LUMKEZA-690872 format. One record per residue (C-alpha): x, y, z; residue in three letters. Coordinates in steps of 0.25 Angstrom, whole numbers, plus 2048, in hexadecimal, padded with zeros to 3 digits. Layout:
<sites>
XYZala...
</sites>
This chain:
<sites>
8077EF893met8057FB889gly7FA803886arg7EF802879pro7F680A86Dphe7EB81386Cphe7E881487Bglu7F581C87Aval7F682386Dphe7E482586Dser7E6832865glu7ED82B858leu7E382A84Egln7E681D843met7DD816837asp7D780B83Dasp7DF7FF835lys7ED80883File7E680A84Aarg7E27F984Barg7EF7F5849leu7F47FD856phe7E87FC85Eglu7EB7F0867asp7F97F5869thr7FE7F8875gln808803878ile8127FF883thr81D80B884lys81E81B87Dval82A82387Dser83082F879thr83D835879asn840844880ser83E84C874ser832845872arg834844864asp830835863phe82782B869leu82981C86Aarg81C81486Cval81E804871tyr8137FC86Bleu8107EE86Bthr8047E6863ser8017D8864asp8007D8855his80A7DC84Aleu80C7EB843ile8147EE837ser81D7F9839lys81780182Fglu80B802837gln815805843ile81B81083Aarg80B817837arg809818845leu81481F847glu81182983Dgln80482C842lys80782D850met81283784Aglu80783E843lys7FA83E84Aasp80183C85Aleu80E846859phe80D84E84Bglu81984A846gly82184F852arg824841859met82B835853arg822828856val82981B858tyr82180D85Aval82780385File8207F685Eglu81F7E8864gln8177DC862phe8107D186Aasp80D7C885Fleu8047BB863pro8097AD861asp8067AC854val8117B4850tyr81E7AC84Cser82A7B3847leu8247AD838glu8177B3838thr81E7C0840leu8287C1833phe81B7BF828glu8137CA82Fthr81E7D6835tyr82A7D3829trp8257DD820pro8247E882Bser8327E3831val8377E7823leu8307F5821ser8367F9831glu8447F682Aile8407FE81Fhis83E80A827ala84A805831tyr855803827ser853804816pro85F7FA816val85A7EE820leu84D7EF81Ahis8537EE80Barg85D7E1813ile8517DB818leu8477DD80Btyr8517D5803gly8537CA80Eala84B7BC80Dasp8447BD81Aala83C7B1820his8387AA82Dval83F79C82Dglu83F791839asn83A79D842asp8467A683Eala8467B3835leu84E7B082Cthr8557BC822leu85E7B9815thr8657C4811phe86D7C7804ala87D7C4809asp8847D1807asn88A7DB812leu87F7E6815val8757DA819val8817D4823his8827E3829glu8747E382Clys8707D5831glu8727DB840asp8697E683Fglu8607DD837ile85F7D2842arg85E7DE84Darg8507E3846ile84B7D6844leu84B7D0853glu8477DF857lys83B7E084Eile8377CF84Ephe83A7CD85Dala83C7DA864glu82E7E185Earg8267D285Bcys82B7C9866gly82F7BE85Cile83F7BD859pro8427BC84Bpro84E7B184Carg8547B8840leu85D7AF838ser8647B782Cile86B7B2820ser8747B7814tyr8717B1806gln87E7B27FDlys87C7BA7F0gln8807B67E4glu88B7BD7DCthr8807C37D3asn87A7C97DDasp8877D17E3glu8807DE7DAala8737DD7E4gln87B7DD7F0lys8817EA7EBglu8747EF7E9lys86F7EB7F6leu87B7F27FBala87A7FE7F2lys86C8007F7glu870800807ile879808805his8718127FFala86781180Aile872814814val87581F80Dasn86882580Barg86582481Barg87282981Ephe871835814glu86283881Aala868838828glu873842826glu86984A81Farg86084A829gln86B84D835lys86F85B82Bgln86085E82Cala86085C839ala86E86383Cgly86A86F834glu85B86E83Bala86286F849asp86D87B844ala860883842ser85A88284Fser866887856ala86588F862ser86689D862asp87389F867ala87889785Agln8708A0851lys8778AB857lys8848A4854thr8808A1846ala87A8AD843asp8898B4846thr8908A983Clys8838AB830arg88D8B4829ser8998A9828arg8908A0821arg89089C813lys8838A480Darg87989C804ile8798A27F7pro86A8A67F1asp86589E7E8ser85D8A27DApro8548957DCasp85089B7EBleu84189D7EBile84089D7FCtyr8498A1807gly85689F809lys860898801asn86688C807phe86E881805glu870871808gly86B864803ala85C861803pro85785580Cval84D84B805pro83E84F80Amet83D83F80Fasn84A83F818gln84284C820ile83E84B82Ethr83885383Aasp84585A841gly84E85B833met84C86B835gly85187182Cile85286A81Cval85386D80Eile84A865804val8488677F4gln83A8627EEgly8318657E3arg82586F7E8ile8188667E7ile80F8717ECglu81287F7EEser8058857F9glu8098957FDpro7FE89A805arg7FD8A880Aglu7FD8AC819ile7FB8B7822lys8048C1822gly8068C2813glu80F8B7815arg80E8A780Etyr810899812ile816892806phe814882808ile81C8797FFleu81A86A7FCthr8288667F8val82C8587F2thr8398517F0asp8338447ECasp83883C7FCthr82E844801asp826852802thr82685D80Cphe81E86B80Carg82587780Emet81F883816lys826891816phe82089F818phe8238AC811cys8218B980Dthr8168BC803ala81F8C37FAasp8288B67FBval81D8AC7F7ala8188B57ECglu8278B37E5arg82A8A47E9ile81A89E7E6met81D89D7D7pro8298957DAglu82488C7E5leu81B8847DAlys8198747DApro82486E7D2gly8308777D7val83B8727DEcys8418777EBile84B8757F5cys84887C803ala84D87D80Farg84487D81Bgly841875829ser83A86882Bval82E869834ser821862837phe81586A833asp80B86883Ethr80086B834phe803863828asp808859834lys81485582Aasp824858828leu825866822ser83086F81Eile82E87E822ser836889826tyr83C88B817val847892816thr84A891808gly84588B7FAile84B8887EDarg8478867E0lys85087A7DCile8508717CEpro84A8627CDglu85085C7D6phe84A84E7D3arg8508467CClys8478427BFlys8448337BEarg84A82E7B0glu8468207A9asp85181A7A4his84980D79Fser84E809791glu83F80378File83680E795lys82980A79Darg81C80D79Bval8138107A6glu8078097A6leu80180E7B5his80181D7B7cys7F88257BFhis7F88357BDthr7F08407C6lys7E183C7BFmet7E482F7C9ser7E08337D6asp7E98307E2met7F18287D8asp7F98327CEgly7FD83F7CFval8058447C5thr7FE8497B7asp7FD8407ABval80684C7A3lys8128497ACasp81183B7ABleu81083A79Eile81D84379Clys82383C7A7gln82283079Fala825836792ala83383B79Aala83882E79Etrp83682978Fgly82A822791gln82281F786lys81581F78Bala80C81E798ile7FD81979Dala7F58247A4ile7EC81B7AEthr7E48237B9asp7DB81C7C1his7CE81B7BAgly7CE8287B2asp7D582D7A4val7D683C7A8gln7E483D7A6ala7E5839797phe7E2847791pro7ED84B798asp7F583E794ala7F283F787leu7F684E785lys80384C78Eala808840785ser806849779lys80F854780asp819848783val819843776gly81683976Basp81E82E76Fasp81782D77Cphe80A82777Flys7FF82778Bval7FA81B78Dile7EA81D793tyr7E581479Dgly7DF8147ACval7E180D7B8glu7D38087B8gly7CA8027C5tyr7C87F37BEleu7BD7EC7C6val7BB7DD7C3asp7AB7D97BEasp7AF7CE7B5thr7B07C57C1leu7A37BE7C5gly79C7BD7D2leu7A27AE7D4val7AF7A97D3gln7B179A7CFasn7A37967CEpro79E7887CChis7927897CAgly78A7897D9glu77D78C7DDthr7797977E7phe77378A7EDasp7827837EDasp78A7847FCala7937917FEphe79F792809val79E7A280Dval7AB7A3814phe7B67AF819asp7C57B081Eleu7CC7B7828glu7DD7B8823thr7E77BE828thr7E87C781Dgly7E37CB80Eleu7EF7C2805ser7E87B3804ser7F87B0801glu7FF7B480Eser7F27B4818cys7EA7AA81Eala7DE7A8823ile7DA7A8830ile7CA7A7830glu7C179F828ile7B17A1829gly7A879A820ala79A79781Fval79278E814lys78779280Dval77C786807glu77078B7FFasn772797805gly773794814glu77E79481Dile781784820thr78E784825asp79A78C82Carg7A978B82Dtyr7B2793835ser7C1793839thr7CC79C83Ephe7DB798835val7E979783Casn7EF7A2833pro7FD79C838lys8027AC839arg7FC7B5842pro7F07BE83File7F37CC83Bpro7EE7D8843tyr7E57DD83Chis7DF7D1837ile7DB7CE846gln7D77DA846glu7CD7D8839leu7C97CB83Dthr7C97CB84Cser7D17BC84Aile7DE7BC854arg7EA7B3852asp7E67AC85Easp7D87A6858met7DE7A184Dval7EB79B853arg7E578D854asn7DD78E849ala7DF78383Dpro7E7786833val7E578B823ile7E877D820glu7DE777829thr7D3780827val7D1783817leu7CE773814pro7C477481Dglu7BD78081Aphe7C177C809met7B876F80Dthr7AD778815phe7AC780807cys7AD7747FDglu7A07767F5gly79E7837F7cys79F78F7F0val7AA7987F7met7A37A67FDval7AA7B2803ala7AA7C1805his7B77C67FBasn7B87B97F8ala7C47BB7F1asp7CD7BE7FEphe7C77B0805asp7C97A87F9met7D87AD7F6gly7DA7A7804phe7D3799804ile7DA7987F6glu7E779A7FAlys7E7793805asn7DF7877FEcys7EA7887F3arg7F47877FDasp7ED77A804gln7EB7747F6gly7DD7747F8ile7D57777E9pro7CA7817EAile7C27857DDasp7B678B7E5lys7AA7957E0thr7AB7A17E8val7A27AD7E9leu7A67BB7F0asp79B7C17F8thr7A57CF7F6val79E7CD7E5thr7917C77E8leu78E7D67F1ser7927DD7E6arg7897D67DCphe77C7D67E7leu77F7E47EEleu7857EF7E5pro7807F97EEala78B7F67F9leu7967FF7F8asn7A07F47FFarg79F7E67FEtyr7A67E280Clys7A07D6815leu79A7DE81Fasp7947E9814thr78D7DE80Dval7897D781Bala7817E481Dlys77C7E6810ala7767D9811leu7737D9820gln77B7CF824val7817CE831ser7907CE833leu7997CB840glu7A77CB842his7AC7D0836his7B87CB82Fhis7B77BF837arg7B67B382Cala7AA7AB833val7A27B7835asp7A57BE827asp7A37AE822ala7957AE827ala7917BE824cys7967BA815thr78D7AD814ala7817B4819glu7867C080Eile7867B6804phe7797AF807val7717BD803lys77B7BF7F7leu7777B17F2leu7687B47F3asp76A7C37EDmet7727BB7E1leu7647B17E0lys75A7BD7E0gln7627C17D2arg75F7B17CCgly76E7AE7CFile76F7A07D5thr77D79B7D2asn78B79E7D0met78A79F7C1glu77F7A87C1glu7867B17CBleu7947AE7C3asp78C7B47B6ala7887C17BDval7937C97BAarg78F7C87AAasn7817CC7ADthr77F7D57B9asp78A7DC7BEleu7867EB7BEasp78F7F67C0asp78C7F87CFser7937EA7D1phe79E7EE7C9ile7A07FA7CFarg7A27F17DElys7AC7E97D8leu7BB7EA7DDpro7C57F47D4ser7D37EF7D0phe7DC7FA7C8his7E07F77B9val7E67FF7B0ile7E08017A1leu7E7806795leu7E380B78Aala7EA80477Earg7E380B774asn7D7815770asp7CE809771ile7D380677Egly7D2814782arg7C481677Fval7C280A788asn7C9810794leu7C081C791tyr7B4814792arg7B980B79Fmet7BD8187A8val7B081E7A3ser7A88127ABasp7AF8107B5ser7AD8207BBhis79E81F7B3leu7988107B5arg7A28097BFphe7A98147CAphe7A880F7D9asn7B38187E0lys7BA8167D4arg7B98157C4pro7B88057C4leu7BA7FD7B5ile7B27F17B5pro7BC7E47AFlys7AF7DF7A4ser7B07EE79Fglu7BF7EE79Eleu7BE7E2796ser7B37E778Farg7BD7F378Bleu7C97ED78Barg7CC7F077Dglu7D87F9779gly7DC7F978Aval7E77F3791ile7E57EE79Eile7EE7EE7ABgly7EE7E77B7ser7F27F57BFala7F87F67CDcys7F57EE7DAglu7EA7F27DAala7E67EB7CDgly7DD7DD7CEglu7EA7D47CAleu7F37DC7D4tyr7E87D97DEgln7E57CB7DAala7F57C97DDleu7F47CE7E9ile7E97C77EEthr7EE7BB7EAhis7E47B87E1arg7E27A97D8ser7EB7A87CDasp7DF7A57C6gln7D97B47CAglu7E57BA7C5ile7E87B47B9thr7DA7B97B6arg7DD7C77BAleu7EC7C97B3ala7E47C37A6arg7DB7CE7A5phe7E77DA7A2tyr7EE7DD799asp7FC7E27A0tyr7FF7DF7B0leu8047EB7B7glu8107EA7C3ile8157F67CAgln8207FB7D3pro8217F47E1leu8208027E7gly8128047E1asn80E7F77E8asn8167F87F5arg8097FF7FDphe8047F17FFmet80F7EB806ile80D7E7815gly7FD7EC813ser7F37E4818asp7EC7E480Barg7F67DB803phe8007CF806asp80C7D8800ile8187D980Bala8237DE801ser8287E37F4asp82B7D47F0glu81B7D27F1asp81A7DE7E8leu8247D77DDmet81F7C97E0ala8107D07DBile8167D67CFasn81F7CA7CAarg8117C37CAarg80B7CD7C1ile8157CE7B7ile8137BE7B7glu8067BE7B5leu80A7CA7A9gly8127BF7A3arg8087B57A4ile7FC7BC7A0phe
</sites>
């Protein structure tokens, strides 16, 4: 039996989310070596923790507890509940396995990532392309997966590995794979050799006094390094530079090259200066520090300016003040020519960038608009769109820069705005009901946010008739999979509580019978109805319900609130909420809120769904619009009329509709649409969000029709979503599937 993690490491400060993840874990053993430069922490947990979270914990411990002087290795072991099978473990943990293997060996990751992996007949089946490289790695793959699944998780994988013959026209692909793997191996080998060489040089520099005396007697016989006219500071030196991303603590003396980002000379006592240079080689960035006399500082200060490329020799050390590695004891700095290979555009048909941020986009762009235009013109591109977040402040400089590069170059003036949809009614799919008809106010608890890949674990519902609560419905649902740990923490629903519950195939028909003839009501109804509609489709149950969202009603009736979470609205209306995030309690609270909101609507003379739905055209003021959720949208001026309309929308977004961000109502955009080209923007656009939240085809069609063009972005822009609890995205393939869907929509509409 171990000790609780935070009892052993009580001084470790972590954010609440990560802390909850490790709160219930146990430390069974802690060990180190004789030199005390690393620490092994053996940890057990009854819930899965991804390797990414383990790495974050290791880094946090290294930085906060040991100030970077000791490496921390957490060896995790899971004591999982019986609900876990090989299939559920694979579905839940496979992305973490791939991430772990990528850190261990890019070669193995490349092989496994391209494999067809699935669980079949209680066996983990892997189907690889039939080539020599994969055959050579098969034993290693077996060993690693056995270790992860059997030893760490306690569920033996019973591996079944097969090979699929490739057609003759795939020979080029085989050769490409072999070359990629060969290149990966070579890069790793070269990095290790450089580290060994640097470590050897460091060892030589720390020789004993006796060795130093011997070296002094031989110094005269060494080859003298000639002076260089490019030498800025110190003594000249020879040797190949080490890429900054390969520098590690303990390497000793290294040679690096890079471009100065920032130069900070500081005068200190004794007529001396300390120079702090921030230098990057585009693989990483380091600070260099050295001391010099005032006369030397005066001489070198003009030469060590931002933008200058240098090669320097110094010692790698851990800076206890900055809590990071730096290069100190710099013995020489030379000025060198631009060493980075300039990117070139060799495409026959040049692209036109329609989504580009300048330094006028806070936290999203760092480049001056003049430099962007100059670069686009140098690549042979004929135009570029300037689309800063919510402002047009770069336009004057953009106009001047476009004239400087020539008349053939065109600047497209645009903005990435924050769009709010004020055109939606307060009722979804109304059928003429009155407020005296029956309503079912319901809430769901689920294993996650995606209606496509997650499951319902609890349904709670309250029936309201003539403004009175008349009936209740509640049940757990067996999700046929483990409940993720963070969901257990949020809802207090454990695996053993749903193990003997009915499955959704039994529960849903009962629930829909309970809801027959009723309007559906929920707090954030899109989420709950998304799960209901998806499961109805799966079971062939027809559904055509009027839907009310108490979030939308609260925005309309309680404009003074800043937030519209269930507990916030409940407090404002003096409604009791106990056991938040339990479906039965949330549904009861939402029902009481709904009854009070109905009374407020009746006081305004609104008594049925048709009248409520008509409110959007008559009674929505600016305060309501400012509380709506926003999405990104790209607006490009087609001509002078469009440019003027763009200015009007941007001005109103700051003067009338500003709420944390300058908002553009969709009604205003539709009114001022002349001369404006509208694009769907990035992953924060409403179309992309509708796709990743699995909205209905009808809703996606409605959204796609609004735009003049649909945007897709490189995978790297959206990889932050992979593995996140907020998104149902596990791999690059999921991102590519979304891009393919957007392309398909673009062809249709």
